[in-house]
N, C-alpha and C positions, 0 to 999 in steps of 0.2 A: 504493499498499500503506500502511497506517495505520502509525504510528510508534509502538512501545512504548517504555515507561521502565522502568528497571531500577535498583535498588541493588547497587552491586558492592563487594565488601571482601577483600582479600586479606592473609595475614601479613606481605608485605613493607610493605604499606601502614603496618603499625605497627613496621617496622622489624627484623621476623626474618628469617632468612635461609632461607625456606621459601615453596614454589612454590603453596601452597592458595590456590585463589582461587574465591569463591561468588557468585552472581548471585541476585536474587529480586525481584519485582516488589513485594514486601512488606518493608518495614523489619524490622519485627517477625520475619519468618521467618529474614530474613537474619541476625539476630543470635542466632536459635536455631540455625541451622545452624553459624554460625561457633563458637559456644561449644561445640557438640558435637565439633567437630574440635579444638578447644584441649584438651577434657578427653580424648578418645579418642587423640590423636596425640603431645600434648605433656604429657599429666598434669597440665593446668590445670583443675580442674573448676570452682573457685570465681572467679567473674567480679565482681570487686570495682566497687563505683560509678565510682570513677576509670578504671579500664579500659572500662568500659562509654561512658563518656565519650569515651574516646579513639576506641574505635570507631566510634561516631557520628560524629565529628568528621572520621574517616579515610575514611569512606564516600564513594564517588563514585557519580553520578549519570551512567547512560550511556542514550543512545538507540539503538535499531535500528529500520531499517525492514524489515518483514515479519518472516521467521525471524532470530532472534539464535542466533549458534552459540555453544556451551559452549566454554570452553576445556579443555583436558585438564587433568585431576585428578591432581596430584602430591603427594605426602606428603614431606615433609622429616624429617630426623632431628629431634634436640630441641632445636628452635631457639626454642621459648617462652620461654627464660629472660631472651631479649634484650627482652622486653616490660616 
């Protein structure tokens, strides 16, 4: 089976007590999905250049053989303030 590469980022990667985790084959799509979560769940709709840099640095690259299973999606309480 061919190995697929994904970018992964979660709120916990940035130090927040939130279980949200997103994966995408595209870094740009991952940034959009993560930013939408930040706005919808945490009320942080403005992503500063500094936060974007932290997001990029905190991204992990993961590889999966065949199908890559999604982690369960869970939303935390207002934990965005710890960013």
